[in-house]
C-alpha positions as CSV (number, residue, x, y, z in Angstrom):
1,M,30.7,55.5,-51.1
2,S,27.5,57.6,-51.5
3,R,29.4,60.7,-52.6
4,D,31.3,58.7,-55.3
5,L,28.0,57.3,-56.6
6,D,26.5,60.8,-56.8
7,A,29.4,62.1,-58.7
8,R,29.3,59.2,-61.2
9,A,25.6,59.7,-61.7
10,R,25.9,63.4,-62.4
11,R,28.7,62.7,-64.9
12,A,26.4,60.2,-66.6
13,V,23.5,62.6,-66.8
14,D,25.7,65.4,-68.2
15,N,27.1,63.0,-70.9
16,L,23.5,62.0,-71.7
17,K,22.3,65.6,-72.2
18,K,25.3,66.4,-74.4
19,A,24.5,63.4,-76.5
20,M,20.8,64.3,-76.8
21,D,21.7,67.8,-77.9
22,K,24.0,66.5,-80.6
23,A,21.4,64.0,-81.8
24,E,18.7,66.7,-82.2
25,L,21.1,69.0,-84.1
26,T,22.2,66.3,-86.6
27,S,18.8,64.7,-87.2
28,V,17.1,67.9,-88.6
29,S,18.1,69.3,-92.0
30,P,19.3,72.8,-92.2
31,G,16.7,75.4,-93.1
32,I,13.9,73.3,-92.0
33,A,12.2,74.5,-88.9
34,R,11.8,71.8,-86.1
35,P,8.3,71.2,-85.1
36,R,7.7,72.0,-81.5
37,R,6.9,69.0,-79.4
38,P,5.2,69.1,-76.1
39,F,7.5,69.5,-73.1
40,F,6.6,66.2,-71.7
41,A,7.0,64.4,-75.0
42,V,10.5,65.7,-75.3
43,L,11.3,65.1,-71.7
44,R,10.0,61.5,-71.3
45,P,12.5,59.7,-73.5
46,A,15.3,61.7,-71.9
47,L,14.2,60.9,-68.4
48,I,13.9,57.2,-69.2
49,V,17.3,57.1,-70.8
50,G,18.7,59.1,-67.9
51,L,17.3,56.8,-65.3
52,L,18.6,53.8,-67.2
53,V,22.0,55.4,-67.4
54,V,22.0,56.3,-63.7
55,S,20.9,52.8,-62.8
56,S,23.7,51.3,-64.9
57,A,26.1,53.7,-63.3
58,V,25.0,52.8,-59.8
59,G,25.1,49.1,-60.7
60,V,28.6,49.4,-62.2
61,A,29.7,51.3,-59.0
62,L,28.4,48.6,-56.8
63,V,30.2,45.9,-58.9
64,R,33.4,47.9,-58.8
65,D,33.2,48.2,-55.0
66,S,32.7,44.5,-54.6
67,S,35.2,43.3,-57.3
68,P,38.8,44.2,-58.3
69,P,39.0,47.4,-60.3
70,S,38.9,47.2,-64.1
71,P,40.4,49.5,-66.6
72,V,38.3,52.6,-67.4
73,I,37.5,53.2,-71.1
74,P,36.9,56.9,-71.9
75,P,33.7,57.6,-73.9
76,S,34.0,58.5,-77.6
77,T,33.1,62.1,-78.4
78,T,33.2,62.0,-82.2
79,T,29.9,60.3,-82.8
80,T,27.5,61.8,-85.4
81,S,24.5,59.7,-84.4
82,V,24.1,58.6,-80.8
83,T,22.3,55.3,-80.2
84,T,22.2,54.3,-76.6
85,T,21.7,50.6,-75.8
86,L,21.6,49.5,-72.3
87,A,22.4,45.8,-71.9
88,P,22.0,44.2,-68.6
89,T,25.4,43.8,-66.9
90,S,26.0,40.3,-65.8
91,T,28.1,40.3,-62.7
92,T,28.7,37.2,-60.7
93,A,28.9,38.1,-57.0
94,P,31.1,35.9,-54.8
95,A,29.2,33.2,-53.0
96,P,28.6,34.1,-49.4
97,T,30.3,32.1,-46.8
98,T,27.9,30.1,-44.7
99,S,28.7,28.9,-41.2
100,V,26.8,25.8,-40.2
101,Y,26.4,25.0,-36.4
102,V,25.7,21.3,-35.8
103,V,23.8,20.6,-32.6
104,P,25.2,17.5,-30.9
105,D,22.9,14.6,-30.4
106,P,22.5,13.9,-26.7
107,S,21.8,10.2,-27.4
108,T,25.3,9.8,-28.8
109,T,27.1,11.8,-26.2
110,T,29.3,9.7,-23.9
111,T,29.8,11.0,-20.3
112,L,32.7,9.5,-18.4
113,V,31.8,8.8,-14.8
114,P,34.7,8.3,-12.4
115,P,34.6,4.9,-10.6
116,D,33.2,4.8,-7.0
117,T,36.0,4.2,-4.6
118,E,34.4,5.7,-1.5
119,P,33.6,3.1,1.2
120,P,30.1,3.3,2.7
121,H,29.7,4.8,6.1
122,L,28.7,2.3,8.9
123,L,27.4,3.3,12.4
124,I,26.2,1.1,15.3
125,T,23.5,2.9,17.2
126,S,22.5,0.1,19.6
127,P,23.7,-1.4,22.0
128,E,26.4,0.9,23.5
129,D,30.0,-0.3,23.6
130,G,30.7,-2.1,26.9
131,A,27.1,-2.7,27.8
132,E,26.3,-5.4,30.3
133,L,23.3,-7.5,29.4
134,E,21.3,-10.3,31.0
135,E,19.6,-11.4,27.7
136,K,21.2,-14.1,25.6
137,T,19.5,-12.9,22.4
138,L,20.3,-9.3,21.4
139,T,19.2,-7.0,18.5
140,F,22.0,-4.9,17.0
141,E,20.9,-1.7,15.1
142,G,22.7,0.9,13.0
143,V,22.8,3.1,9.9
144,T,24.7,2.7,6.6
145,E,24.7,4.1,3.1
146,P,21.3,3.5,1.3
147,G,21.7,0.5,-1.1
148,A,24.6,-1.0,0.9
149,K,24.4,-4.4,2.6
150,V,25.5,-5.2,6.1
151,F,26.9,-8.5,7.4
152,A,27.8,-10.0,10.7
153,G,30.1,-12.8,9.7
154,K,28.1,-15.0,7.3
155,Y,24.7,-13.5,8.5
156,E,23.1,-10.6,6.6
157,A,21.3,-7.9,8.3
158,D,17.9,-6.4,7.2
159,V,18.5,-2.9,5.6
160,D,15.7,-0.6,4.6
161,A,15.7,2.0,1.8
162,L,17.1,4.7,4.1
163,G,20.0,2.6,5.2
164,N,18.7,1.7,8.7
165,W,19.7,-1.9,9.5
166,H,19.2,-4.4,12.3
167,I,20.2,-8.0,13.0
168,V,19.5,-10.4,15.9
169,L,22.5,-12.3,17.4
170,I,23.0,-14.9,20.2
171,L,25.5,-14.0,22.8
172,N,28.0,-16.2,24.6
173,E,28.5,-15.9,28.4
174,G,31.0,-13.1,29.2
175,S,32.6,-10.8,26.6
176,N,31.2,-10.7,23.0
177,V,32.8,-8.6,20.2
178,A,30.3,-8.1,17.4
179,R,31.9,-7.1,14.1
180,F,29.9,-5.7,11.2
181,T,30.8,-5.1,7.5
182,A,29.0,-2.7,5.1
183,R,29.4,-3.4,1.3
184,D,28.1,-1.0,-1.4
185,A,27.3,-1.8,-5.1
186,A,30.8,-1.0,-6.2
187,G,32.3,-3.5,-3.8
188,N,33.7,-0.9,-1.4
189,E,33.7,-2.0,2.3
190,S,33.8,-0.5,5.8
191,T,33.8,-2.2,9.2
192,A,32.6,-1.4,12.7
193,A,32.6,-3.3,16.0
194,V,31.0,-3.2,19.4
195,T,31.8,-5.1,22.6
196,V,29.0,-6.3,25.0
197,Y,29.0,-8.5,28.0
198,Y,26.5,-11.2,28.7
199,V,26.1,-11.6,32.4
200,V,24.5,-14.9,33.5
201,E,22.5,-14.4,36.6
202,A,23.6,-16.7,39.4
203,P,21.0,-19.2,40.6
204,T,19.3,-18.4,43.8
205,T,20.7,-20.5,46.6
206,T,18.2,-21.5,49.2
207,T,19.8,-22.2,52.6
208,T,17.8,-24.5,54.8
209,T,18.7,-24.2,58.4
210,V,18.0,-27.4,60.2
211,V,17.5,-26.9,63.8
212,E,18.8,-30.0,65.5
213,K,16.8,-30.9,68.5
214,E,18.4,-32.6,71.4
215,P,18.1,-36.4,71.1
216,A,16.0,-38.2,73.7
217,E,17.7,-39.0,76.9
218,F,19.9,-42.1,76.8
219,T,19.9,-44.6,79.6
220,A,21.3,-48.1,80.0
221,Y,20.8,-50.8,82.6
222,S,22.0,-54.3,83.3
223,Q,19.4,-56.8,84.5
224,F,21.6,-59.4,86.2
225,G,25.3,-58.6,86.4
226,S,26.0,-62.3,86.8
227,C,24.8,-65.6,85.5
228,S,25.1,-69.3,86.5
229,E,23.5,-70.7,83.4
230,T,25.5,-72.1,80.6
231,P,26.1,-70.3,78.3
232,P,25.9,-67.2,80.5
233,Y,24.0,-64.1,79.4
234,D,22.7,-60.8,80.6
235,V,19.9,-58.4,79.5
236,Y,20.6,-54.7,78.8
237,Y,17.8,-52.1,78.4
238,G,17.1,-48.4,78.6
239,T,15.9,-45.3,76.7
240,G,17.2,-43.4,73.7
241,E,16.4,-41.4,70.5
242,P,13.8,-43.3,68.6
243,G,15.3,-44.9,65.5
244,S,18.9,-44.7,66.7
245,T,21.1,-47.7,67.3
246,V,22.5,-48.8,70.6
247,E,25.7,-50.9,70.5
248,I,26.6,-53.5,73.3
249,S,30.2,-54.9,73.2
250,S,32.5,-56.9,75.4
251,E,35.6,-59.1,75.2
252,Y,33.5,-62.3,75.2
253,G,30.3,-61.2,73.4
254,S,28.4,-58.3,71.8
255,G,25.1,-57.2,70.2
256,S,23.1,-54.1,68.9
257,V,19.5,-52.9,69.0
258,V,17.4,-50.1,67.5
259,V,15.5,-47.8,69.8
260,G,11.8,-48.2,69.3
261,E,9.3,-45.5,68.5
262,N,8.4,-45.2,72.2
263,G,12.1,-44.5,73.0
264,N,12.8,-47.7,74.8
265,W,15.3,-50.4,73.9
266,E,16.3,-53.9,75.2
267,K,18.9,-56.5,74.2
268,K,19.9,-60.0,75.5
269,V,23.7,-60.6,75.0
270,I,25.2,-64.1,75.4
271,F,28.8,-64.5,76.5
272,E,29.6,-68.0,75.4
273,E,33.4,-67.8,76.0
274,A,33.2,-66.0,79.3
275,P,35.6,-67.5,81.9
276,A,34.1,-68.8,85.0
277,G,34.5,-66.6,88.1
278,K,36.4,-63.8,86.3
279,P,34.6,-60.5,85.9
280,F,34.9,-58.4,82.7
281,L,33.4,-55.1,81.4
282,V,30.5,-54.7,79.0
283,H,30.3,-51.3,77.1
284,V,26.9,-49.8,76.0
285,S,26.8,-46.7,73.6
286,D,24.3,-44.9,71.3
287,A,24.6,-43.2,68.0
288,F,25.2,-39.8,69.6
289,G,28.3,-40.9,71.5
290,R,26.7,-41.3,74.8
291,K,28.1,-44.3,76.8
292,A,27.6,-46.6,79.8
293,K,29.6,-49.6,81.1
294,F,28.8,-52.6,83.3
295,E,30.6,-55.5,84.9
296,F,29.6,-59.1,84.3
297,V,30.8,-62.4,85.9
298,Y,30.0,-66.0,85.0
299,L,29.3,-68.2,88.1
300,P,28.6,-71.8,87.2
């Protein structure tokens, strides 16, 4: 492009010099000597006109490069008087294309977050599964997702900001299955369970060994053995265990007596229906099964 501009500028200067020479030749009458002008006085108008022509040529070249080519009109060479008038060339350049980048407003940006479908983790750290305990009240502990809630049936556990939870439950005797449910804010749930055994301590049985002493000696005696009075009777006496009972019995009469604190006993037994002159037996026994027997006869 620069070479083409140089060539055009040189042609314009050449054409200008030729026109100036012709103008000087025709403006002076024949036979009249031309006054000599200073070199710079002659050169200044030519330079100004040349610079204007070069500028016009360069401007036209730029316009031609940026717009469709137009037909070239050759300059006229039959001009007697050259008058050069440079008019500003009005060329409308195409409007530049402007690309505009719009920065999105973050306040109007909608971010789609997928729904939470992951259940929270739930871990029971205490007590161990299968533990045997002697306490009726037990504290269960564990870890879950922070923000989740933990339930044991209808009872809610205490959960801290880190997800550590604990709850106190009352055990039944024998096997106890404790089930827990963790629920996060999205409604997802997970469960865990542990089995513990509540062992009730058997009551202490106190065995009292009673050493039975031998009861006091038992003795029995009959005072008469026979009687002539009416009704007939006899008196029985002896020794035995204090507080025990001595029984006296016969076919025709009987009686009983409690052994006194001194270990002695005595009892009068009447035989109202005893037959006259016919002997019969009288049996004496104590509470420990010891026995004695006597014969009695009514002799009126």
